[in-house]
N, C-alpha and C positions, 0 to 999 in steps of 0.2 A: 795384099801380099799373097804370093804363091808358095812361100816357104817360111817356116818358123824354126828358130833356134831357141829353145827354152831351157832354162835352168830352174828346176824345182828344188826348193829347200824343204826338207822333211822336218819341219818344226812349226809350231804355232806361235805367232807373234801377236798377242792380244792387244797391244797398244799401237799397232801399226796404223798409219793414217793414209797409206797409199796402196792401191791394189791394182793388179793386172786384170784386164777385162776377162770375163768368162769365155772359154773357148769351146765351141761345139766340135768335139773330136769326131763326130760323124762326118764332118766335112774334110777331115785331115787324115792322111795316112802316116803313121809313125814309121819312119825309115830306119832310124837307129835309136837305141836306148843305151846309155852308159850310166850304170849305177855306181856310186862311190860312198864309202863308209866315212864317218867322222874319223879324224885322225889328229895328230898334233898340230896340223896346219888349218884344218877345217873343223869347226865346232860341231856342225850338224851333218847328217847324211844328206846327200843331194843326188839329183839325177839330171843328166843332159838328155834332151829330146830333140831330134831333128825330124821335122814334119813337112810333108809336101801336100799341098791342097789337092784333093781328089779330082776336082773339076776345073783345074787351072786351064786357061786358054793358052794355046801355043802359038 
């Protein structure tokens, strides 16, 4: 992949049984960050990340 669109939920889920692979952010440039607070629709704070691979072939 040359681009990642990630949503990070700012909460710990100790009983979770599925995990996203670790990302080496040294290989990725974060293009945009959108931080959102918990509200009546969203129980937890969350962040959208848009990342571009630093060494992507063109």
